[in-house]
C-alpha positions in Angstrom: -31.9 29.0 -3.5 -33.0 31.8 -1.8 -31.1 32.0 1.9 -32.8 33.5 5.4 -31.2 35.1 8.2 -31.5 31.8 10.0 -29.7 29.9 7.0 -27.0 32.6 8.1 -26.9 31.2 11.3 -26.8 28.0 9.7 -23.6 29.4 8.3 -22.3 30.5 10.3 -22.5 27.9 13.0 -20.5 25.5 10.2 -17.8 27.8 10.1 -17.1 27.4 13.6 -17.2 23.2 13.5 -14.5 23.6 11.5 -12.4 25.7 13.5 -12.6 23.8 16.3 -12.1 20.8 14.3 -8.5 22.8 12.8 -7.8 23.6 16.7 -8.6 20.5 18.3 -6.1 17.7 17.0 -3.0 20.9 18.9 -4.9 19.2 22.3 -2.7 15.7 21.9 0.3 17.7 21.4 0.3 19.1 24.6 -1.2 15.7 27.2 0.1 15.3 30.6 3.3 12.9 31.2 2.5 10.0 33.5 -1.2 9.4 34.0 -2.3 6.8 36.2 -3.8 3.9 34.1 -7.1 4.9 33.7 -10.7 2.2 31.9 -12.5 3.2 28.8 -15.8 1.7 28.3 -17.2 1.3 25.2 -20.2 -0.9 23.5 -19.3 -3.4 20.2 -20.4 -6.0 18.4 -17.9 -8.7 20.5 -14.6 -7.7 22.7 -11.4 -8.9 22.7 -9.4 -10.7 25.0 -5.9 -9.6 23.4 -4.7 -5.9 23.0 -1.9 -3.9 21.9 -0.9 -0.2 21.3 0.2 1.4 18.1 3.3 2.5 20.0 4.4 -1.8 20.7 5.2 -2.1 17.4 7.2 1.5 16.4 4.6 4.1 16.0 5.4 8.1 16.5 2.5 10.0 17.4 4.4 13.6 15.9 2.3 14.2 13.1 5.1 14.1 10.7 6.9 9.9 11.1 4.9 7.8 8.4 3.1 4.8 10.8 2.5 3.0 8.1 4.7 -0.1 8.7 4.0 0.4 12.2 0.1 -0.3 12.1 1.3 -3.0 9.1 2.8 -4.5 11.8 0.5 -4.0 14.7 -2.7 -6.1 13.0 -0.8 -8.8 11.1 0.6 -9.5 14.8 -2.8 -9.4 16.6 -4.0 -11.8 13.6 -2.5 -14.8 14.9 -4.5 -14.5 18.4 -7.1 -12.8 17.1 -9.0 -15.7 16.2 -8.4 -17.1 19.7 -10.6 -14.0 21.6 -10.2 -11.3 19.1 -7.7 -8.6 19.5 -7.5 -5.3 19.4 -5.4 -2.3 18.5 -5.8 1.0 20.2 -4.2 4.1 19.0 -3.5 6.0 21.2 -3.1 10.2 22.1 -1.0 12.1 18.9 -1.2 12.7 15.4 -0.6 9.4 13.3 0.4 9.9 9.9 0.0 6.9 7.5 -1.0 5.7 4.1 -3.2 2.7 3.9 -3.4 -0.4 5.7 -5.3 -3.4 5.9 -7.7 -4.6 9.0 -7.9 -8.5 10.2 -10.9 -10.2 11.3 -12.1 -10.7 14.8 -10.5 -7.2 15.3 -11.4 -4.1 16.6 -9.7 -1.2 15.9 -9.9 2.0 19.2 -9.0 5.6 18.5 -8.5 7.5 21.5 -10.4 10.7 21.6 -7.3 12.5 22.0 -5.5 10.8 18.9 -5.7 11.7 14.9 -5.4 9.5 12.7 -3.9 11.7 9.6 -3.8 10.5 6.0 -0.6 10.2 3.9 -0.1 12.6 1.4 2.8 10.6 0.1 1.1 8.8 -2.9 3.7 5.7 -2.5 1.6 4.7 0.4 -1.5 4.3 -1.3 -1.1 1.0 -3.3 -3.6 0.2 -6.1 -6.9 -2.0 -5.2 -8.5 -4.1 -8.0 -11.5 -2.4 -9.4 -14.7 -2.6 -8.6 -16.3 -6.0 -10.0 -19.9 -4.0 -9.9 -18.6 -0.7 -11.4 -16.3 -2.3 -14.0 -14.1 1.2 -13.7 -13.0 4.0 -11.5 -14.6 6.7 -10.3 -12.1 9.4 -11.7 -10.7 7.0 -13.9 -11.3 4.2 -16.0 -7.9 2.4 -15.3 -7.2 1.7 -12.0 -8.4 3.1 -7.7 -6.2 2.7 -4.2 -7.1 1.6 -1.5 -8.9 3.3 1.1 -6.8 4.9 4.4 -8.5 2.3 6.4 -9.6 -0.9 4.5 -10.2 -4.7 4.7 -12.5 -7.4 2.7 -13.2 -11.0 3.4 -13.5 -9.6 7.1 -15.9 -11.3 9.8 -16.3 -9.5 12.9 -14.3 -6.0 12.7 -15.0 -3.1 14.3 -13.6 0.7 14.1 -14.7 2.5 17.2 -13.4 5.3 19.5 -14.3 6.4 23.0 -18.4 6.5 23.6 -20.8 9.3 24.0 -24.0 7.8 23.0 -26.4 8.9 26.0 -25.4 13.0 26.2 -25.1 12.8 21.9 -28.6 11.0 21.4 -29.6 13.7 23.9 -28.3 16.7 22.1 -30.5 15.3 19.4 -33.5 15.4 20.4 -33.2 18.9 22.1 -32.0 20.8 18.8 -33.3 18.6 15.6 -29.7 17.1 15.1 -27.6 20.8 14.8 -25.8 20.5 18.1 -25.0 16.7 18.1 -21.7 17.8 16.6 -20.9 19.8 20.1 -21.3 16.2 22.2 -19.6 14.4 19.7 -16.8 15.9 18.9 -14.7 16.5 21.7 -15.1 13.3 22.8 -14.2 10.7 19.5 -11.1 10.1 18.2 -10.7 12.0 14.6 -8.9 10.2 11.6 -8.4 13.2 8.4 -7.4 12.5 4.9 -6.3 15.4 4.5 -8.6 15.4 1.2 -7.0 18.9 -0.4 -3.9 17.5 -1.9 -6.5 14.9 -3.5 -9.0 17.2 -4.3 -6.5 19.5 -6.0 -5.6 16.6 -8.2 -9.4 16.0 -9.1 -9.8 19.1 -10.1 -7.3 19.9 -12.1 -8.4 16.8 -13.8 -4.4 15.1 -13.1 -6.2 11.6 -11.7 -4.9 9.0 -13.3 -6.6 6.6 -10.8 -9.6 6.9 -8.4 -9.0 8.8 -5.0 -8.9 7.0 -1.6 -11.4 6.8 0.1 -11.6 7.1 3.5 -13.4 3.9 5.4 -13.9 0.9 3.0 -14.9 -3.1 4.4 -15.6 -5.3 1.3 -16.8 -9.0 1.4 -17.1 -8.7 4.9 -19.9 -9.8 7.4 -20.8 -8.1 11.1 -19.5 -4.7 10.8 -19.4 -2.3 13.6 -18.0 1.5 12.1 -19.0 4.4 15.0 -18.0 6.8 17.4 -15.2 8.6 15.4 -15.2 12.2 14.1 -13.8 11.6 10.3 -12.9 14.9 8.6 -11.4 15.6 5.2 -12.3 12.6 3.0 -10.7 12.4 0.4 -13.5 10.9 -1.5 -16.6 9.0 -0.1 -16.3 8.5 3.5 -17.4 5.0 4.6 -18.2 2.6 2.1 -19.3 -0.9 2.9 -19.9 -2.8 0.1 -20.7 -6.5 -0.9 -21.2 -7.0 2.9 -23.8 -7.4 4.8 -25.0 -6.7 9.0 -23.3 -3.3 9.4 -23.9 -0.8 12.2 -22.7 2.8 11.9 -23.8 5.1 14.0 -22.6 7.8 15.9 -20.3 9.1 13.5 -19.3 12.7 12.6 -18.4 13.5 9.2 -17.0 17.0 7.8 -15.9 18.4 4.5 -16.1 21.2 3.1 -19.6 22.0 1.3 -17.5 22.3 -1.9 -15.3 19.1 -1.5 -15.8 16.8 -4.3 -17.5 13.2 -3.8 -16.5 13.7 -0.3 -20.5 11.9 0.5 -21.0 10.7 3.8 -22.3 6.9 4.2 -22.1 4.9 1.3 -24.4 1.1 1.8 -23.3 -0.2 -1.7 -24.8 -3.9 -2.7 -24.8 -4.4 1.0 -28.1 -6.5 3.5 -28.3 -5.5 6.7 -27.9 -2.5 7.2 -28.0 0.0 10.4 -27.2 3.9 10.0 -27.9 5.6 13.1 -27.9 8.9 15.4 -24.8 10.6 13.2 -24.3 14.3 11.4 -22.9 14.8 8.6 -21.7 18.3 6.5 -20.4 17.2 2.7 -20.0 18.5 -0.2 -22.2 15.8 -2.1 -25.0 13.5 -0.3 -24.9 12.9 2.9 -26.0 9.3 2.7 -26.3 7.7 -0.7 -27.2 3.9 -0.9 -25.9 2.3 -4.3 -25.4 -1.3 -6.0 -23.3 -0.8 -9.1 -23.4 0.9 -12.8 -24.9 0.1 -15.8 -24.0 -3.0 -17.3 -21.6 -4.0 -14.8 -23.9 -4.0 -11.6 -26.3 -5.8 -13.7 -24.1 -8.6 -14.3 -22.8 -8.4 -10.8 -26.7 -8.2 -9.6 -26.3 -7.4 -5.6 -28.8 -5.2 -4.4 -28.8 -3.5 -1.4 -31.6 -4.0 0.9 -33.0 -3.7 4.6 -31.7 -0.5 5.0 -33.2 0.9 8.1 -31.2 5.1 8.5 -32.5 7.2 11.8 -32.1 10.2 14.0 -30.0 11.5 11.3 -29.1 15.6 10.5 -27.5 16.6 7.1 -25.9 19.8 6.3 -25.1 19.5 2.0 -26.0 23.0 -0.2 -25.2 21.2 -3.5 -26.3 17.7 -3.0 -28.9 15.6 -1.4 -29.8 14.7 2.8 -29.6 10.7 0.7 -29.9 9.5 -2.3 -30.7 6.7 -3.9 -28.9 5.9 -7.0 -27.7 7.1 -9.1 -25.6 3.6 -9.0 -28.5 1.3 -8.3 -28.1 -0.9 -11.1 -28.2 -4.3 -8.8 -31.2 -2.7 -7.2 -32.7 -1.2 -4.2 -35.6 -2.5 -2.0 -36.6 -1.9 1.9 -35.4 1.1 2.7 -36.5 2.6 6.0 -35.7 6.2 6.7 -37.1 8.4 9.6 -36.6 11.1 12.2 -34.0 12.9 9.8 -33.1 16.4 9.4 -31.6 18.4 7.0 -30.8 22.8 6.6 -28.8 24.3 4.2 -29.7 20.8 1.5 -30.8 20.6 -1.6 -33.3 17.8 -1.6 -34.6 15.7 1.1 -34.8 11.5 -0.2 -33.3 12.1 -3.3 -33.9 9.5 -6.4 -31.4 9.1 -9.2 -31.5 6.8 -12.3 -31.6 6.5 -16.0 -32.3 4.7 -18.7 -29.2 2.0 -18.9 -29.2 1.0 -15.2 -31.8 -1.2 -15.3 -32.9 -3.3 -11.9 -35.7 -0.8 -9.3 -35.7 0.9 -6.6 -38.7 -0.3 -4.6 -40.1 -0.4 -1.0 -38.6 2.6 0.0 -40.5 4.1 3.4 -39.3 7.8 4.4 -41.3 9.0 7.4 -40.3 12.2 10.2 -38.6 14.5 8.2 -37.8 17.6 9.4 -36.0 20.2 6.3 -34.9 23.9 6.5 -33.6 25.6 3.8 -34.0 23.5 0.7 -33.9 23.8 -3.0 -36.3 20.7 -3.6 -38.3 18.4 -0.6 -38.8 15.7 -3.3 -36.7 14.6 -5.9 -36.5 11.7 -8.4 -34.5 12.4 -11.7 -34.9 9.7 -14.3 -32.6 11.3 -16.7 -29.2 11.0 -14.4 -26.2 10.5 -17.4 -23.2 9.4 -16.2 -22.3 5.7 -17.7 -18.7 4.0 -16.9 -18.7 3.6 -21.2 -20.7 3.5 -24.2 -22.0 -0.1 -23.9 -24.9 0.5 -21.7 -27.7 -1.7 -22.6 -29.8 1.3 -23.5 -33.4 -1.0 -22.9 -32.2 -1.3 -19.3 -34.9 0.9 -17.9 -35.5 1.1 -14.4 -38.0 -0.1 -12.9 -39.3 2.6 -9.1 -41.8 1.4 -7.2 -43.2 1.5 -3.8 -42.0 5.3 -2.5 -43.5 6.5 0.3 -43.3 9.3 1.8 -45.5 10.9 5.3 -45.0 13.6 8.1 -42.4 15.9 6.7 -42.7 19.5 7.6 -40.5 21.7 6.2 -39.3 25.6 5.8 -37.6 28.4 3.5 -38.5 25.6 0.2 -37.4 27.1 -3.2 -39.6 24.5 -5.2 -41.8 21.6 -3.4 -41.1 19.1 -6.2 -39.3 17.9 -9.2 -40.2 14.2 -10.0 -39.1 13.8 -13.5 -39.9 9.8 -14.6 -38.8 8.1 -17.7 -41.0 8.3 -21.2 -42.9 4.7 -21.5 -41.7 3.7 -18.1 -42.6 6.1 -15.5 -42.6 5.6 -12.0 -45.2 4.1 -9.8 -47.1 3.3 -7.2 -45.6 6.9 -5.1 -47.5 8.0 -2.1 -47.6 10.7 -0.6 -49.0 12.1 3.1 -49.1 15.0 5.7 -46.7 17.5 4.5 -46.6 20.9 4.9 -44.4 22.9 3.0 -43.1 26.7 3.6 -42.0 28.4 0.8 -39.1 30.9 0.7 -39.5 34.3 -0.2 -38.5 34.0 -3.7 -39.6 30.5 -4.5 -40.3 28.9 -8.4 -44.0 29.7 -10.1 -44.5 25.9 -10.9 -44.1 23.9 -7.2 -44.9 20.9 -8.6 -42.7 19.6 -11.4 -44.1 16.4 -12.1 -43.6 14.4 -15.9 -43.7 10.2 -15.9 -44.4 9.6 -12.5 -48.3 8.3 -10.7 -49.4 7.4 -7.6 -51.6 9.7 -5.0 -51.2 12.1 -2.1 -53.5 13.6 0.9 -52.6 16.0 3.2 -50.0 18.1 1.7 -49.9 21.2 0.9 -48.1 23.4 -1.6 -51.1 21.5 -3.9 -48.8 18.1 -5.6 -49.5 18.1 -9.1 -52.6 16.3 -11.2 -50.7 12.9 -11.6 -50.2 12.2 -8.1 -54.3 12.8 -7.6 -55.4 13.5 -3.8 -56.7 10.1 -2.3 -57.7 9.5 1.8 -54.7 7.5 3.1 -51.8 7.7 5.1 -49.3 6.1 3.2 -47.7 3.2 4.7 -44.2 2.8 6.6 -43.0 -1.0 7.1 -44.2 -2.2 10.6 -42.1 -5.3 10.5 -38.3 -5.0 12.6 -34.9 -5.8 10.4 -32.9 -8.3 11.8 -30.1 -5.7 12.4 -32.4 -3.5 14.0 -32.1 -6.4 16.9 -28.4 -6.7 17.4 -27.6 -5.9 21.0 -23.8 -4.3 21.7 -21.8 -6.0 24.4 -20.0 -3.3 26.8 -16.0 -3.9 26.4 -13.4 -1.9 27.8 -10.2 -0.8 27.2 -7.1 0.1 30.1 -4.0 2.5 29.6 -2.0 5.7 30.4 -4.1 7.4 28.3 
């Protein structure tokens, strides 16, 4: 990829971000003593009748003492009263070292803006959990996987959140196209630090015998909110809702070194009715990866990801996609709406990844209003993606890719406009691309549109597309109806304490 002077400025900006992130948690060590009681208001799915602070259960925020038992005791006690109007656990200012812990229903985990939850590097504090049935094996190793830092299963009405800054975050996003959203959120949100370097080294040295933990994983649940947090240095994927529905993910800032392995930002997986918005991700992998199971296991489990809206979102990921659909998509992906997205120094825009053996489908995808700068590809579809769980995948399981719509896209400093590769005798069909203006890098690829086994139309696209996507006077469609999750209104809630 060619890098302009502008991209070098962005790289400097990211270096500054990580420096500030390293310095920021130290503030918690010097907080004043004897502060008057203060009240913090925030938005949540539901407010809670009962409230407790982690220190009520022996928590010690010195960054050295394990608080795994304190989190477990707090949540176990609050779970007893949660059915009576809900319960919330406040993580106060401090550095709270912990291993994996489980959430409960009708529950809010509130991370104060001067609090840092630190993932333990003691492997004994990460219990094993069952393999995901739609994957059949672990992603890092076949035999098993470890529980995420914050984990929940079979829950209803669960919120993970922190101090809000909704108005200013949106304002910053609008003013600078997403680049300065971190400046607003970073100083006002609680932080969850997975201390992932320990796990990255094990992975790179091929010493993982089980799959690394994720930062947040919520399974078989409904009415889920994850918001107003800064997530840094996850061991692997950051946010992984799976087999769940009615999910709101908003106002997240996610940081990982751009060379860190598999640090996807947000991965909705076999989920229905999901809203992702107003977030900024710097990642070593896809900023958002939409999934639904892996080969024969995903086909058998048969749970698609559908009714997904992604909007007002910014990404930096030099070696991966802004948004990936797949490659694990064997339960199907459908009805995806993406709009108002910014990506800088990122490998591709919205990428489709699939291959023989995946089966299922990716269909009814709508993308509009993307602003891209310093990209390897704008459009990328891959029909020969490998990576199978085992040798038992069905070689006659051909994915169906159709109804893919892109419109209103501006891109600058691009190496190649499009690499579109379907599957022989099983082409990707009904592709529509309109109103796209791509400005090339100083040393672009000679062939700008490299296409095989695809069918569709284009209109007002520059540079000129390939012959497999002929011109037709058309404005590509965008879904006109609203998803149910778009109409969910959050309530104004509060906590009080000597913060």
